[in-house]
C-alpha positions as CSV (number, residue, x, y, z in Angstrom):
1,M,-0.1,0.0,0.1
2,L,2.6,2.5,1.0
3,R,5.6,1.8,-1.7
4,P,3.5,3.5,-4.8
5,Q,2.9,6.7,-2.3
6,F,7.0,7.4,-2.7
7,A,7.1,7.1,-6.3
8,R,9.8,9.1,-8.4
9,D,6.9,11.8,-9.5
10,Q,5.5,12.1,-6.1
11,V,9.1,13.2,-4.6
12,A,9.9,15.4,-7.5
13,H,7.6,18.7,-6.3
14,V,10.7,20.2,-4.4
15,Q,8.9,23.7,-4.7
16,A,6.2,22.7,-1.7
17,L,9.2,22.9,0.5
18,E,9.8,26.7,-0.2
19,P,7.0,28.2,1.7
20,H,8.8,26.0,4.5
21,I,12.5,27.5,4.0
22,K,11.3,31.4,3.8
23,V,9.9,30.4,7.7
24,L,13.4,28.8,8.4
25,A,15.6,31.5,6.9
26,K,13.3,34.4,9.0
27,H,14.4,32.4,12.5
28,I,18.3,32.4,11.1
29,K,18.0,35.7,10.3
30,Y,16.6,36.7,13.3
31,S,19.7,35.7,15.1
32,K,21.4,38.6,13.4
33,G,24.9,36.5,13.4
34,S,25.0,35.6,17.1
35,T,24.8,31.7,18.1
36,F,21.8,29.4,17.8
37,D,20.9,26.0,17.7
38,L,20.5,24.8,14.0
39,Q,19.1,21.0,15.0
40,K,16.4,22.3,17.1
41,L,14.8,24.3,14.1
42,M,15.8,21.6,11.5
43,F,13.5,19.2,13.4
44,Q,11.0,21.8,13.6
45,L,11.4,22.3,9.6
46,T,11.1,18.6,8.5
47,V,8.1,18.1,11.3
48,D,6.5,21.1,9.4
49,T,7.7,19.8,5.8
50,S,6.1,15.9,6.9
51,T,3.1,16.8,8.0
52,E,2.3,19.2,5.1
53,F,2.7,15.9,2.5
54,L,1.4,13.4,4.8
55,F,-1.5,15.4,6.3
56,G,-2.5,18.0,4.1
57,E,-1.4,20.5,6.3
58,S,1.6,21.7,8.7
59,V,1.3,21.6,11.7
60,H,3.7,24.8,11.3
61,S,5.5,23.9,14.4
62,L,8.4,26.4,12.9
63,Y,5.8,29.9,13.5
64,S,6.6,32.2,16.4
65,E,5.6,35.3,17.5
66,S,9.5,36.4,17.6
67,I,9.7,35.9,13.4
68,G,6.1,37.8,13.4
69,L,4.2,34.3,12.6
70,P,1.6,33.8,15.6
71,P,1.3,29.8,15.6
72,P,-2.0,28.7,14.7
73,N,-4.1,26.9,17.4
74,D,-6.9,26.0,15.5
75,I,-6.3,22.2,16.3
76,D,-6.5,20.8,19.7
77,G,-3.0,19.9,20.4
78,R,-1.2,21.7,17.3
79,N,0.8,23.8,19.1
80,E,2.2,20.3,21.5
81,F,2.6,18.4,18.5
82,A,6.1,18.5,18.0
83,D,7.5,18.3,21.4
84,S,5.3,15.7,22.6
85,F,6.5,13.9,19.1
86,N,10.1,14.1,20.1
87,T,9.1,13.0,23.9
88,A,7.2,9.9,22.8
89,Q,10.2,8.9,20.3
90,H,12.5,8.6,23.3
91,Y,10.3,6.4,25.1
92,L,9.0,4.1,22.2
93,A,13.1,3.7,21.9
94,S,13.3,2.9,25.5
95,R,10.5,0.1,24.7
96,A,11.9,-1.4,21.6
97,Y,15.4,-2.1,22.6
98,S,13.3,-3.8,25.8
99,Q,12.2,-6.0,23.5
100,F,9.1,-8.6,25.3
101,M,9.5,-6.5,28.2
102,Y,8.5,-3.3,26.4
103,F,5.0,-3.1,28.6
104,L,7.6,-1.9,31.7
105,I,7.9,1.4,30.6
106,N,4.5,3.1,30.5
107,P,5.2,6.4,32.8
108,K,2.0,9.0,32.7
109,E,4.3,11.3,30.6
110,F,4.6,8.6,27.8
111,R,0.8,8.3,27.9
112,D,0.2,12.2,28.1
113,V,2.1,12.9,25.1
114,T,1.2,9.8,23.0
115,A,-2.5,11.1,23.9
116,V,-1.3,14.7,22.4
117,V,0.1,12.7,19.0
118,H,-2.7,10.6,18.5
119,K,-5.4,13.6,18.7
120,V,-3.9,15.2,16.2
121,A,-3.3,12.3,13.6
122,R,-7.0,11.4,14.5
123,Y,-8.1,15.1,13.9
124,Y,-6.5,14.8,10.2
125,V,-7.7,11.1,9.4
126,N,-11.8,11.9,10.3
127,R,-11.3,15.2,8.4
128,A,-10.2,13.1,5.1
129,L,-12.5,10.5,5.4
130,K,-15.6,12.8,5.6
131,F,-14.6,14.1,2.0
132,S,-16.3,12.0,-1.0
133,P,-14.1,10.2,-3.6
134,E,-15.0,13.1,-5.7
135,E,-13.8,15.5,-3.2
136,L,-10.9,13.5,-2.4
137,E,-9.5,13.6,-6.0
138,E,-10.0,17.5,-6.2
139,K,-8.1,18.0,-3.0
140,S,-5.3,16.2,-5.2
141,K,-5.0,18.2,-7.8
142,D,-3.8,20.9,-5.7
143,G,-0.4,18.9,-5.0
144,Y,0.1,15.5,-3.5
145,V,-1.2,14.4,0.0
146,F,0.0,10.8,1.4
147,L,-3.3,10.6,3.2
148,Y,-5.6,11.1,0.8
149,E,-4.1,8.8,-1.6
150,L,-4.4,6.0,1.2
151,A,-8.3,7.4,1.9
152,K,-8.7,5.8,-1.8
153,Q,-7.6,2.6,-0.8
154,T,-8.7,2.2,2.9
155,K,-11.2,3.8,5.2
156,D,-10.1,2.1,8.2
157,K,-9.4,4.6,10.9
158,K,-6.9,3.2,12.4
159,V,-4.6,1.8,9.5
160,L,-4.9,5.2,8.3
161,Q,-3.6,6.9,11.7
162,D,-0.7,4.1,12.3
163,Q,0.6,4.9,8.9
164,L,0.5,8.4,8.8
165,L,2.8,8.4,12.4
166,N,4.6,5.3,11.5
167,I,5.9,7.1,8.0
168,L,6.1,10.4,10.0
169,V,8.8,8.9,12.7
170,A,10.6,7.5,9.5
171,G,10.5,10.7,7.1
172,R,10.8,13.2,10.0
173,D,13.8,12.5,12.0
174,T,15.9,10.9,10.2
175,T,16.1,14.3,7.7
176,A,16.6,16.4,10.4
177,G,19.4,14.2,11.8
178,L,21.3,14.1,8.2
179,L,20.6,18.1,7.6
180,S,21.8,18.6,11.4
181,F,25.3,16.5,11.1
182,T,25.7,18.2,7.5
183,F,25.7,21.5,8.6
184,Y,27.8,20.7,11.5
185,E,30.3,18.9,9.7
186,L,29.9,22.1,7.1
187,A,30.7,24.4,9.9
188,R,33.9,22.6,10.8
189,N,35.2,22.1,7.2
190,P,35.1,25.9,5.6
191,D,37.1,24.1,2.8
192,V,34.0,21.8,2.0
193,F,31.8,24.7,2.4
194,N,33.0,26.5,0.3
195,K,33.3,23.9,-2.3
196,L,30.0,22.8,-2.0
197,R,28.5,26.6,-2.1
198,K,30.5,27.2,-5.9
199,E,28.7,24.1,-7.3
200,I,25.6,25.3,-6.0
201,E,26.3,29.0,-7.4
202,E,27.5,27.3,-10.6
203,N,24.3,25.0,-11.4
204,F,21.7,27.4,-9.2
205,G,23.2,30.9,-8.5
206,V,23.0,32.7,-5.1
207,G,21.6,35.1,-3.2
208,E,17.7,36.7,-2.8
209,D,17.2,36.8,-6.4
210,A,18.2,33.2,-7.0
211,D,15.8,31.3,-9.8
212,L,14.0,28.9,-8.1
213,S,12.5,27.1,-11.5
214,L,16.2,25.9,-11.7
215,I,16.4,23.4,-8.6
216,T,14.6,20.2,-9.8
217,F,14.8,16.4,-9.0
218,E,16.8,16.1,-12.3
219,S,18.8,19.0,-11.5
220,L,19.8,18.3,-7.7
221,K,20.9,14.6,-8.7
222,K,23.5,16.3,-11.3
223,C,25.0,18.2,-8.2
224,E,28.0,15.4,-7.9
225,Y,29.6,17.4,-5.0
226,L,26.7,17.6,-3.1
227,K,26.0,13.8,-3.3
228,C,29.6,13.3,-2.3
229,V,28.7,15.6,1.2
230,L,25.4,13.8,1.8
231,N,27.0,10.4,1.3
232,E,29.8,10.9,3.6
233,I,27.4,12.3,6.3
234,L,25.3,9.3,5.9
235,R,28.5,7.5,6.1
236,L,29.9,8.6,9.5
237,Y,26.0,9.5,10.7
238,P,23.6,7.2,10.1
239,S,20.2,8.2,10.7
240,V,19.1,5.0,12.2
241,P,22.6,3.3,13.9
242,I,21.9,0.3,15.3
243,N,18.8,-2.0,14.0
244,F,17.3,-5.2,14.4
245,R,15.5,-7.9,12.3
246,V,13.7,-11.3,13.8
247,A,14.6,-14.3,12.2
248,T,11.7,-15.8,10.5
249,K,12.5,-19.3,10.5
250,D,15.7,-21.2,11.6
251,T,18.5,-20.2,9.4
252,V,22.4,-20.0,9.3
253,L,25.1,-16.9,8.7
254,P,27.6,-17.5,7.0
255,R,30.0,-15.9,9.6
256,G,30.2,-15.2,13.5
257,G,30.5,-18.5,14.9
258,G,33.3,-20.8,16.5
259,K,36.4,-19.2,18.5
260,E,37.6,-17.1,15.4
261,N,34.4,-15.9,14.4
262,N,34.9,-16.7,11.1
263,E,32.3,-20.0,11.2
264,P,28.8,-20.4,10.6
265,L,26.6,-19.1,13.1
266,Y,23.0,-20.9,13.7
267,V,20.0,-19.0,14.2
268,S,16.5,-19.9,15.6
269,K,13.2,-18.8,14.2
270,G,12.4,-15.9,16.5
271,T,15.9,-14.6,17.1
272,T,16.4,-10.8,17.2
273,V,19.6,-10.2,15.3
274,A,21.1,-6.7,16.1
275,Y,23.7,-5.2,14.0
276,A,25.1,-1.3,13.7
277,A,25.1,0.7,10.7
278,Y,27.5,2.7,12.5
279,V,30.5,0.3,12.8
280,T,30.3,-1.2,9.8
281,H,30.8,2.7,7.9
282,R,33.5,3.3,10.0
283,L,35.2,0.1,9.1
284,P,39.3,0.6,8.1
285,E,38.8,-2.4,6.0
286,Y,35.8,-0.8,3.8
287,Y,37.1,3.0,4.4
288,G,40.7,3.0,4.4
289,K,42.6,4.2,7.5
290,D,40.9,7.7,7.6
291,A,37.8,5.5,7.9
292,D,36.5,8.2,11.0
293,D,37.4,11.1,8.9
294,F,35.2,13.5,7.1
295,K,35.8,13.3,3.7
296,P,33.6,13.9,1.2
297,D,36.1,13.2,-1.7
298,R,36.3,9.5,-0.9
299,W,32.9,9.3,-2.8
300,I,34.2,10.8,-6.1
301,N,35.4,7.2,-7.3
302,P,34.5,5.1,-4.7
303,P,35.0,1.7,-4.6
304,K,32.3,-1.3,-4.7
305,L,30.8,-1.3,-1.3
306,G,28.2,-3.8,-1.4
307,W,26.3,-4.3,2.1
308,A,29.3,-2.4,3.9
309,Y,27.2,0.9,3.4
310,V,23.5,0.5,4.4
311,P,22.3,4.1,5.3
312,F,18.8,2.9,4.0
313,N,19.1,-0.9,4.8
314,G,19.2,-2.7,1.7
315,G,17.2,-5.6,0.0
316,P,13.2,-6.2,0.2
317,R,12.9,-4.0,3.5
318,I,14.9,-1.0,1.9
319,C,13.6,2.2,3.1
320,L,10.9,3.5,0.8
321,G,11.5,7.2,1.4
322,Q,15.0,7.0,0.3
323,Q,14.5,9.5,-2.7
324,F,12.2,11.4,-0.9
325,A,14.9,11.9,2.2
326,L,17.5,12.8,-0.4
327,T,16.0,15.3,-2.0
328,E,14.3,16.7,0.9
329,A,17.6,17.3,2.3
330,S,19.3,18.8,-0.9
331,Y,16.5,21.2,-1.4
332,V,17.5,22.8,2.0
333,V,21.1,22.6,1.9
334,V,21.1,24.5,-1.3
335,R,18.3,26.5,-0.4
336,L,20.7,27.7,2.9
337,L,23.6,28.1,1.0
338,Q,22.5,30.3,-1.5
339,L,20.9,32.3,1.1
340,F,23.5,32.5,3.6
341,S,27.4,32.9,2.7
342,K,28.9,32.9,5.7
343,L,28.7,29.5,8.3
344,D,30.7,29.3,11.6
345,S,30.6,26.3,14.2
346,K,30.4,27.5,17.6
347,D,30.4,23.5,19.0
348,E,32.4,23.6,22.1
349,G,32.1,19.6,22.7
350,P,34.4,17.1,21.9
351,Y,35.0,15.7,18.0
352,P,33.4,13.3,17.5
353,P,30.6,14.7,19.0
354,R,28.7,13.0,21.5
355,K,25.2,11.5,20.1
356,M,21.7,10.6,21.3
357,V,20.3,7.4,20.0
358,H,16.8,6.8,20.0
359,L,14.8,5.1,17.4
360,T,17.1,7.5,15.1
361,M,20.6,9.4,16.0
362,C,21.2,12.9,16.7
363,H,23.6,15.3,18.2
364,Q,23.5,15.3,22.1
365,E,23.6,18.6,22.7
366,G,22.8,20.6,19.4
367,V,24.3,22.1,16.4
368,F,25.6,25.4,17.6
369,V,26.2,27.7,14.7
370,Q,26.6,31.4,13.6
371,M,25.2,32.1,10.0
372,E,25.1,34.8,7.8
């Protein structure tokens, strides 16, 4: 049901992101060159873009009185949605890692924030189900909306709500983490920042008057150095650093058993097998002695890596929204580098940075920068 929703023509409408970029830019300009946490803004940006794509209307978490855009309060719980979503995910991660003992983690705060998230999602689902088939078709003419397309296939409220939140988790946090780590490294590496901005200037122009019609799904794919930068960020900071699968039948892994860990390993049905893409992506045997270094140029002529590079997993369970996430991240990077020529790191923590891992990964403290 979900796979067709992420077909190429559905992720190609990058201009739909532009209104949200303008609000983000207002926040950056409001800082007037002082230090601010870009990661917090990236999480607000991606929840806004994701809810517009999924729900048909953004929750506008970036709206603020400080930039002259008061947040709307027309939906009960809208203004608490983004923070409630964050808190719920921390608990959900702990429950996931607890496996069959998950039910022990169920405090009042978790129940309260989950209620807010479900209340807002339920509002949008009920709204969509009130539309007739003809009205859904008419609504879809204004732009692609995930919920409306699903509502054409099923009227089951629970299915609709569950899949909305399922994709929201996948599409919002992963892209926010990717963007936050990207600007964290760009701020620390001015040579990479300048090289990337030069490519953007050559392809799309820079400044407030840049022609936005030049930025398309196809033209973004042609920016080779931009792809190198994003590939390197996904290598060093995979959005889902730790994952697991459950064996559906008795099977054998080719390595991992025996005294030297290089013999076959029996895995019985129902066994959880955890794996860490974060570790795999930093193995010197695949990436060289500089595997821990941020070097986008390594992707200019990369070796064949196979399963040594799995930021989106692979096989039949590969990420449905891979192109959607890469397209959104590419557009945000291009637009911010068009609008801001100065990016300085004000991070005072250690390097590599401390990371927070729940369902996805982000900076522990935040990404503190100055932009002008």
